[in-house]
C-alpha positions as CSV (number, residue, x, y, z in Angstrom):
1,M,-3.2,18.6,14.4
2,Q,-2.3,14.7,16.0
3,R,0.3,12.9,14.8
4,F,-0.1,8.5,14.5
5,T,3.8,8.7,14.7
6,I,3.3,5.1,15.6
7,L,2.6,4.2,11.5
8,E,5.9,5.3,10.3
9,G,7.2,2.0,12.0
10,W,4.0,-0.3,10.8
11,R,5.2,1.2,7.3
12,A,8.9,0.3,7.5
13,L,7.9,-3.1,8.5
14,L,5.1,-3.0,5.6
15,A,7.1,-1.8,3.2
16,W,10.6,-4.6,4.0
17,W,7.9,-7.0,3.5
18,V,6.8,-6.5,0.7
19,V,11.0,-5.9,-0.4
20,L,11.3,-9.5,1.1
21,S,8.9,-11.3,-0.8
22,H,9.8,-9.6,-4.3
23,T,13.3,-11.0,-2.8
24,L,12.3,-14.3,-2.6
25,A,10.4,-14.7,-5.4
26,L,13.7,-13.1,-8.0
27,S,15.4,-15.7,-5.5
28,G,13.2,-18.9,-7.4
29,F,10.9,-19.8,-4.7
30,S,8.1,-19.7,-6.6
31,R,4.7,-19.1,-5.1
32,G,2.7,-22.3,-6.9
33,D,5.9,-24.2,-5.5
34,I,5.5,-23.3,-2.0
35,V,2.2,-24.0,-1.5
36,Q,2.5,-27.4,-2.7
37,N,4.9,-27.7,-0.3
38,V,2.6,-26.4,2.5
39,K,0.3,-28.9,1.4
40,N,2.9,-31.7,0.7
41,S,3.5,-31.1,4.5
42,E,0.8,-31.0,6.4
43,V,1.0,-33.9,9.1
44,T,-1.7,-35.5,11.6
45,G,-0.3,-36.8,15.1
46,F,2.1,-36.4,17.1
47,D,5.0,-35.7,14.3
48,I,7.1,-32.8,15.9
49,G,9.6,-33.0,12.6
50,G,6.6,-33.4,10.3
51,W,5.0,-30.3,12.2
52,F,8.0,-27.4,12.3
53,M,8.4,-28.4,8.2
54,H,4.7,-27.2,7.9
55,L,5.3,-24.2,10.3
56,W,8.3,-23.3,8.0
57,Y,6.3,-23.7,4.9
58,E,3.7,-21.8,6.5
59,I,6.0,-18.9,7.0
60,I,7.6,-18.8,3.8
61,L,4.5,-18.6,2.2
62,L,3.6,-15.7,4.6
63,A,6.6,-13.6,3.6
64,R,6.6,-14.3,0.0
65,S,2.6,-12.7,0.2
66,G,3.6,-9.2,-0.8
67,K,0.0,-8.6,-1.3
68,I,-1.6,-9.2,2.7
69,P,1.1,-5.5,3.5
70,V,0.2,-3.7,0.5
71,Y,-3.8,-3.8,1.6
72,V,-2.4,-3.0,5.2
73,F,-1.6,0.3,3.5
74,V,-4.3,0.7,1.5
75,M,-6.5,0.4,5.2
76,M,-3.8,2.7,6.8
77,S,-4.0,5.2,4.0
78,G,-8.3,5.2,4.3
79,F,-7.6,6.3,8.1
80,V,-4.6,8.4,7.6
81,I,-6.8,10.6,4.6
82,V,-9.9,10.8,6.8
83,H,-8.2,12.3,9.8
84,L,-5.9,14.6,7.5
85,L,-9.3,16.1,5.7
86,L,-11.1,16.3,9.1
87,M,-8.2,18.4,10.6
88,K,-6.6,20.1,8.1
89,K,-9.8,21.4,6.6
90,E,-7.9,22.5,3.4
91,P,-9.3,23.6,0.2
92,Y,-9.5,20.9,-2.8
93,N,-7.2,22.1,-4.8
94,I,-3.8,22.9,-1.9
95,Y,-5.0,18.9,-0.7
96,I,-4.5,17.0,-3.9
97,M,-1.6,19.6,-4.5
98,R,0.0,18.3,-1.3
99,R,-1.0,14.6,-2.5
100,F,0.4,14.9,-5.5
101,L,4.0,15.7,-4.5
102,R,3.7,13.2,-1.6
103,L,3.2,10.7,-4.5
104,W,4.8,11.7,-8.4
105,P,8.1,13.0,-7.5
106,A,10.0,9.5,-6.2
107,L,7.6,7.7,-8.8
108,M,9.0,9.8,-11.3
109,F,12.4,9.5,-9.8
110,V,12.2,5.2,-10.6
111,L,10.7,5.8,-13.7
112,V,13.5,8.0,-14.8
113,L,15.9,5.4,-14.3
114,Y,14.2,2.5,-15.8
115,A,14.3,5.2,-18.8
116,F,18.0,5.5,-18.1
117,A,18.8,1.8,-18.4
118,Y,17.0,1.5,-21.3
119,L,17.9,4.3,-23.4
120,V,21.9,2.7,-22.8
121,G,20.8,-0.4,-23.7
122,Q,20.9,-2.4,-20.1
123,P,17.1,-2.1,-19.7
124,V,15.9,-3.4,-16.5
125,R,12.6,-4.3,-17.7
126,S,11.5,-4.1,-21.8
127,P,7.8,-4.3,-22.1
128,D,6.7,-4.0,-25.2
129,N,5.8,-0.3,-25.6
130,F,8.0,1.2,-23.3
131,W,7.8,4.8,-24.0
132,G,3.5,4.3,-23.8
133,H,4.5,2.5,-20.4
134,F,6.7,5.3,-19.7
135,F,4.3,8.1,-20.0
136,L,0.6,6.5,-19.1
137,E,2.4,5.6,-15.7
138,A,4.0,8.8,-15.6
139,T,0.2,10.5,-15.3
140,M,-0.8,7.7,-12.0
141,L,-4.1,6.6,-13.7
142,H,-2.4,3.2,-15.2
143,G,-4.1,1.2,-12.7
144,L,-7.6,2.4,-13.8
145,V,-6.4,1.1,-17.7
146,P,-7.7,-3.0,-18.0
147,N,-5.0,-5.7,-20.2
148,E,-7.9,-5.3,-23.7
149,V,-6.9,-1.6,-23.3
150,F,-2.9,-1.5,-22.6
151,A,-1.9,-4.7,-22.6
152,N,0.0,-4.6,-18.6
153,A,-0.9,-1.5,-18.2
154,A,-0.7,-1.5,-14.3
155,H,2.2,-3.3,-13.8
156,A,4.5,-3.2,-16.8
157,L,7.0,-1.3,-15.9
158,S,7.6,0.3,-12.2
159,G,6.0,-3.0,-11.0
160,P,4.6,-1.6,-8.0
161,G,4.1,1.3,-9.4
162,W,0.1,-0.2,-9.8
163,S,-0.5,0.3,-5.7
164,I,0.9,4.2,-6.2
165,S,-1.6,4.7,-9.0
166,L,-4.4,2.7,-7.1
167,E,-3.7,5.8,-3.4
168,W,-3.9,8.7,-6.5
169,Q,-7.5,7.3,-7.3
170,F,-8.6,7.7,-3.4
171,Y,-6.7,10.6,-3.3
172,I,-8.7,11.9,-6.0
173,V,-12.5,10.8,-4.7
174,A,-11.6,11.1,-0.3
175,P,-13.0,14.7,0.0
176,F,-16.5,13.9,-1.8
177,I,-16.8,10.5,-0.1
178,L,-16.0,11.9,3.3
179,A,-18.1,15.4,2.6
180,A,-21.4,12.9,1.5
181,L,-20.7,11.2,4.8
182,T,-20.0,13.9,7.6
183,K,-23.0,16.8,5.6
184,G,-24.6,17.9,8.9
185,G,-21.5,15.9,11.3
186,W,-21.3,12.7,11.6
187,R,-23.9,10.0,10.6
188,D,-23.6,6.9,11.9
189,M,-26.5,4.8,9.7
190,T,-25.1,6.7,6.8
191,F,-22.0,5.3,7.6
192,V,-22.2,1.9,8.1
193,A,-24.4,2.3,4.9
194,F,-21.3,3.5,2.8
195,L,-18.8,0.5,4.3
196,F,-21.3,-1.8,3.3
197,V,-21.8,-0.4,0.3
198,A,-18.1,-0.8,-0.3
199,L,-17.1,-3.6,1.2
200,F,-19.5,-5.2,-1.9
201,F,-17.1,-3.5,-4.1
202,G,-14.5,-5.6,-2.1
203,A,-16.2,-9.0,-2.2
204,L,-16.2,-8.6,-6.1
205,N,-13.2,-10.7,-8.2
206,T,-10.3,-8.7,-7.6
207,K,-9.2,-9.0,-11.3
208,G,-12.2,-9.3,-14.2
209,L,-14.6,-7.0,-14.4
210,N,-17.7,-6.9,-17.5
211,F,-19.1,-4.2,-18.7
212,M,-21.8,-4.1,-21.8
213,G,-20.8,-7.6,-22.6
214,E,-17.2,-7.1,-22.4
215,S,-15.2,-8.7,-19.9
216,Y,-11.5,-6.7,-18.6
217,S,-8.6,-8.0,-16.6
218,W,-6.6,-6.6,-14.7
219,N,-3.0,-8.1,-13.6
220,H,-3.2,-6.5,-10.0
221,P,-6.3,-4.6,-8.1
222,A,-5.0,-1.6,-9.2
223,A,-8.2,-0.4,-10.1
224,L,-10.1,1.8,-6.8
225,P,-13.7,-0.2,-7.6
226,H,-11.6,-3.4,-6.5
227,L,-9.8,-2.7,-3.0
228,L,-12.8,0.4,-2.3
229,G,-13.6,-1.7,0.8
230,F,-10.1,-1.8,2.2
231,F,-10.3,1.9,1.6
232,G,-13.7,1.8,3.6
233,L,-12.0,-0.3,6.3
234,G,-9.8,2.3,7.2
235,M,-12.4,5.3,7.1
236,A,-14.5,3.5,9.3
237,S,-11.6,2.6,12.0
238,Y,-10.4,6.3,11.9
239,Y,-14.4,6.7,12.5
240,L,-14.2,4.2,15.4
241,F,-10.5,5.5,16.8
242,R,-12.5,9.0,16.9
243,K,-15.2,7.7,19.1
244,V,-13.0,6.0,21.4
245,G,-11.2,8.9,22.1
246,E,-14.3,10.7,22.8
247,S,-15.3,8.2,25.2
248,K,-18.3,7.2,23.6
249,I,-17.7,4.3,22.3
250,K,-19.9,2.2,24.9
251,A,-22.3,4.4,23.2
252,H,-21.9,3.2,20.1
253,F,-22.3,-0.8,20.4
254,P,-24.8,-1.2,17.5
255,L,-23.0,0.3,14.7
256,I,-19.3,-1.6,16.2
257,G,-20.8,-4.7,15.8
258,M,-22.3,-3.9,12.8
259,A,-18.9,-2.8,11.3
260,A,-17.4,-6.0,12.4
261,A,-20.3,-8.1,11.3
262,A,-18.9,-6.4,7.4
263,F,-15.9,-6.6,8.5
264,L,-15.6,-10.4,9.1
265,A,-18.1,-10.8,6.5
266,V,-15.5,-9.3,3.4
267,G,-12.7,-11.9,5.4
268,F,-14.2,-14.7,5.0
269,M,-16.5,-14.3,1.9
270,G,-14.8,-12.3,-0.1
271,P,-12.2,-13.4,-1.9
272,E,-9.3,-15.3,-0.6
273,G,-6.5,-14.0,0.9
274,R,-8.2,-11.1,2.2
275,T,-8.2,-12.3,6.0
276,P,-4.8,-11.8,6.9
277,P,-4.4,-8.2,5.9
278,M,-7.5,-7.5,8.0
279,L,-6.0,-9.2,11.3
280,I,-2.5,-7.1,10.6
281,W,-5.1,-4.2,10.4
282,V,-6.5,-5.3,14.1
283,L,-3.0,-5.1,15.4
284,V,-2.2,-2.1,14.1
285,F,-5.5,-0.2,15.1
286,A,-4.9,-2.1,18.7
287,S,-1.5,-0.5,18.8
288,L,-3.5,3.2,18.1
289,I,-5.8,2.7,21.1
290,T,-2.8,1.1,23.4
291,S,-0.1,4.3,24.1
292,G,1.6,2.7,26.9
293,S,2.1,-1.5,25.6
294,W,5.1,-2.6,24.5
295,M,3.5,-3.2,21.5
296,H,3.1,0.5,21.1
297,K,6.6,0.8,22.3
298,L,8.5,-1.0,20.0
299,I,6.4,-0.1,17.1
300,D,7.2,3.3,17.6
301,S,11.5,3.3,18.0
302,K,13.3,5.5,16.5
303,P,15.1,2.8,14.5
304,L,11.7,1.6,13.1
305,H,10.6,5.5,12.8
306,W,13.6,6.4,10.6
307,L,12.7,3.4,8.1
308,G,9.1,4.6,8.0
309,N,10.1,8.0,7.0
310,M,11.9,6.3,3.9
311,S,8.9,3.6,3.3
312,Y,7.8,5.1,0.8
313,S,10.7,5.8,-1.3
314,T,11.7,1.7,-0.2
315,Y,8.6,0.5,-1.7
316,I,8.4,2.4,-5.3
317,T,12.8,2.0,-5.7
318,H,13.4,-1.4,-4.5
319,M,12.2,-3.5,-7.6
320,F,14.2,-1.7,-10.3
321,V,17.5,-2.3,-7.4
322,L,16.2,-5.8,-6.7
323,T,16.0,-6.6,-10.6
324,A,19.1,-4.8,-12.1
325,V,21.2,-6.8,-9.2
326,H,19.1,-10.3,-10.3
327,R,19.8,-9.4,-13.7
328,F,23.3,-8.4,-13.9
329,V,24.8,-9.3,-10.9
330,I,23.5,-12.5,-10.0
331,R,21.7,-14.2,-12.5
332,H,23.9,-17.3,-12.6
333,M,25.8,-17.5,-9.4
334,A,23.7,-20.2,-7.6
335,E,20.8,-22.0,-8.2
336,N,17.1,-21.3,-8.5
337,G,15.3,-21.6,-5.1
338,T,18.1,-22.2,-2.8
339,L,19.0,-20.3,0.1
340,A,22.4,-19.7,-1.0
341,K,20.4,-17.7,-3.8
342,F,17.9,-15.6,-1.5
343,F,21.1,-14.5,1.0
344,L,23.0,-13.7,-2.0
345,T,20.5,-11.5,-2.8
346,V,19.8,-9.8,0.4
347,G,23.8,-9.4,1.1
348,I,23.7,-7.3,-2.3
349,S,20.5,-5.7,-2.8
350,W,19.5,-5.0,0.2
351,P,22.4,-2.7,1.2
352,L,21.7,-1.3,-1.9
353,I,18.2,-0.6,-1.9
354,M,19.0,1.3,1.8
355,V,21.1,3.7,-0.6
356,V,18.7,4.6,-2.9
357,S,15.5,5.0,-0.7
358,M,17.8,7.3,0.9
359,V,18.8,9.1,-2.0
360,S,15.6,9.6,-3.1
361,Y,13.7,10.0,0.4
362,Y,16.6,13.1,1.3
363,W,17.1,14.6,-1.9
364,I,13.4,14.2,-4.3
365,E,10.7,12.8,-1.3
366,K,11.2,15.4,1.2
367,P,12.2,18.1,-0.3
368,A,8.5,17.9,-2.5
369,I,6.7,16.9,0.8
370,N,8.5,20.9,1.7
371,L,8.0,22.5,-1.5
372,G,4.2,21.1,-1.1
373,R,4.1,23.2,2.5
374,K,5.4,26.2,1.1
375,L,3.2,26.4,-1.9
376,A,0.1,25.6,0.7
377,K,0.5,28.6,2.8
378,K,1.2,30.8,-0.5
379,W,-1.8,29.6,-1.5
380,E,-3.8,30.3,1.6
381,K,-2.6,33.4,1.8
382,K,-4.1,34.6,-1.3
383,P,-7.4,34.9,-0.4
384,E,-6.7,37.0,2.7
385,T,-4.3,39.1,0.8
386,A,-7.5,39.7,-2.1
387,E,-10.0,40.6,0.9
388,T,-7.1,42.9,2.4
389,A,-6.5,44.7,-0.7
390,S,-10.7,45.5,-1.4
């Protein structure tokens, strides 16, 4: 099966973008203050210093926008899962077992770290009903629970775990969505119809829902309908990728045009902040179809590939390290919102994040992935053994 190794490089960049965003947050760089600085620094005319300052604040705002890389991860997931389902054609039980072992062990590792700190009386995070959050997040379905049912369910403990719940929800339903779309082969108009429906959901308010007269809210877009549009864009991108590979791109210009129209619609007409991740996804897609380009060679480099292998462990564990270091080491060592606080946080936290990521990847995540492969082979052999015996 074809492996898109360049995506590992992109995963490395995206995961560390999230780390950078949370580092800025814990260093006291409030997003609201940065937005205000961007507005205050707007200039007209020929003012080099003013334009430079405005650009500087825009860069900081981009770095502080941690949801942008998460949304790109979501589109990447839609792309990769469609590829995996079409190429491997695994039975559902094997597919979902392997997806479970891909996510759950590393998530439980970080939850256990939080629980250990809580039990020894030095909690890194201490939300109300700690153990309720612990066991709810262990199901990986906490992202479905609105605040009105269980306060701050999607975010309270691990932080980045809200998107892991989102991912797990997609894994559960993706084979059924794909089966409906591919029955009898790829149906162009069926796929476009799905894309528009997905984008309709994606264009809804990402943090609120009214149902039977009741209002429900989430602190993050952690329920699948919130970001179904982005998963749909990833799936559509794989469809387009296949057409490029089959040299049938010209024959599908109408389809591509409709998909592009939907793509632009959700970006410019949907909730604020959705255009940047889709522009980045265009770069990701371009790097996939231009294998000889300088961008492909740069992103597919060995250092980024190595970091990309550990990107999930980095993503899920970094908030524990950052919060612990900030709480117990550097909280009072420098003034909030200063570069001194930021570089102090980077210098102490980031090496520790690398160490914890390596521990999580090599001792927990990778063995769990290998276990999934072994179980898949074992389960695939059972029907053959039964047929032979009969």
